[in-house]
C-alpha angles and dihedrals in degrees: 000000000000090000091055096043091051088065100047111143117281111179100220099197091046091051098048093047093047089060083079093054091052090057097047092054093093095055116102128197105243100135121100101185134047092258093047092050091051090049091054091049091050091053090048090052091053090055095042095050089060087068095050148139096053123176134202122172108315094342130088123190102214106180147312129236143165118233120173106315095340130100098203127203109195119199142159134211135210101245092200087068102032134025111233096220093048092048093052091045089054091049092049092056089077108007093159086072088068092079095047090049093046093048093043110176092326103116092179091058091048091051092046094050094049089048092051094062091220127147118235111234120188111195122185126189126199111234094219105029093039087215118146127212127183141200119200126200106193125226089244092053091048094048092047094049101033107020090118087061088216108132104198111219095220092047089051091052092048092051092047092051091048090053092049094046091054090065097053146153094052124183108225096182131242090074095299127118131179104233104177144007118195145143120255114181107305094345135092104216128206116191121200130188119207125196088208092241094116114351107045132192090233091055091048090051090055090052090047089055089062091080114233097349097112094038092052092048092050092048095048091044091059100040094044094040119134086221107092090203090065092046094050092047090053091050089056091048089052093049092046093049091237135140140201135253124194111195120190121189139163102213095267118117111262094358100123143112123215127199116196127201103191126213087244091056091051093047091049092050092050092049092048090053092041091233116165 
């Protein structure tokens, strides 16, 4: 089972973007005017930059800064693992998700950012080519889409899944690749294809027969993860009343094994841990 659990789905784009949301968590909305809001954001950046750089997978969050009317997130990527142009193309497919991912579940930060009137500029540099590419979400776009400052949990999940799906397929090693990530009803689904060289359908069936063992391990692995991106994603699933499905298949019709972490299981785990 360890071999299977070591490959449980980790949405790379979700994780690296949620590094931002971890850092904004300490910012409070105490400003009343545009200038005051910008001043609070500047102070938050000073504190956050002390914790940087921060790396997840191929992505490193380098620093944040405010220049002119832009709140700038500066990052770099390991070009041996990810092509810069492809990464930026993936990001551009749903750039409005940048603000939701930056704000995370911090309503005060969302309100503060909208009040500041700043643009959100996401700049990524390739570590080898030294090229820089940027995506800008204007203040008007942010105000129009998020002026209510109410980040809906299900919308957040949808945007995160869309970002993850844009990077697939993803080779996870040991003959397993993540082929799709989608929402089906109240479940976020991860689909994996195995070439049977290491993780086999027959082995997965044996684990499935141990009722609840795999599901419990997957759930605890996400909630108790030392990766705050995973933890925050699970909080949004809990708030949205959604669950998880992990579907393994080998390309043959009907030859698959599905592990289901229900919304009730997630809610129970959060209540047991007294997580809000």
